[in-house]
N, C-alpha and C positions, 0 to 999 in steps of 0.2 A: 463471466468466467473466461478463463484464458484457454484458448484451444491450442492444439499441437502445432498448427501451421503459424499462428501468430507468435507462439513461443520461439519457434525456429527463427522467424524473422527478427525477433528481438534478441537473438543470440542466447537464448535460455536453453538449458538441458532438460527442463521439465515444464509441463503445462500447469503446475501447481502455482497458486498465486491469484492475485486480482489485478486485472488490467484497469488502470484509471482512464476512463474515457472523457470526463469532463471534470472541471474544478470550478465550483461556485465562487464568484468574485467576492472578495471580502470575508471568505470563510477562513476557519482555522487552518484548513488544508492549504489554501492559497498562501496564507501568511507564513505557514511552514516551508513554503517552496515546492510543494507538490505540483507536478504538472501532468497534463493529460499525455498518455503514452508510457508513463511509469508503471511498474508492476510491483504491487505490495507482496513481499514474500514472507515477512515476519511481523508479528505483533509482539512486542517485548522479545522473549526467547522462543516464542511458539511459532512454528512453521504454519503458514496459512495456505490451505488447500484450495479453497474457492470462496465465492462471495458469501454463501451461507455461513461458512466457517468463520469469516471475518465478522459478520454481523452478530453472530452468536457470542463471539469473544468480546466485541466491543459493547454489547448490551450489558456485560457484567462489570464493566470498567466505567470510571468516571473521567471525562475529558477535563473536569476541573482539576483532577490530580495529575492529568497528563498521561500520554501514552507515547511509546517509542516504536516507530516503524522502520523496518529495514526494507528498502526498495531497490529495484533494478531500474536503471535508466539507460538512455543511449550512451551515457558517459561512464557507466559502471555502477558498482553498488553504492548506496547512499543511506545513511541513518537520519531520520528526522523525528523531532520532537513536537507533538501536538498537544496543546492544552493552554490553559491561561497561566501566565507567569507572574 
């Protein structure tokens, strides 16, 4: 989970979201361009509160169909698509 201090360091107004700490080589996340240090703030149109919230929402979806994540990075907001194309 993202704590208040880390959120401030990343320039975020809220500690809601999930901090990406590692990305597995060759994973769908790496192929989508997700990098450690990014913060997942939305899954589709839904705001993500914490890791548990993200896990619950992802468990109801199919990565085969694909998902859209909104992320905050050091360069600003970014939208990425994860799934098989």
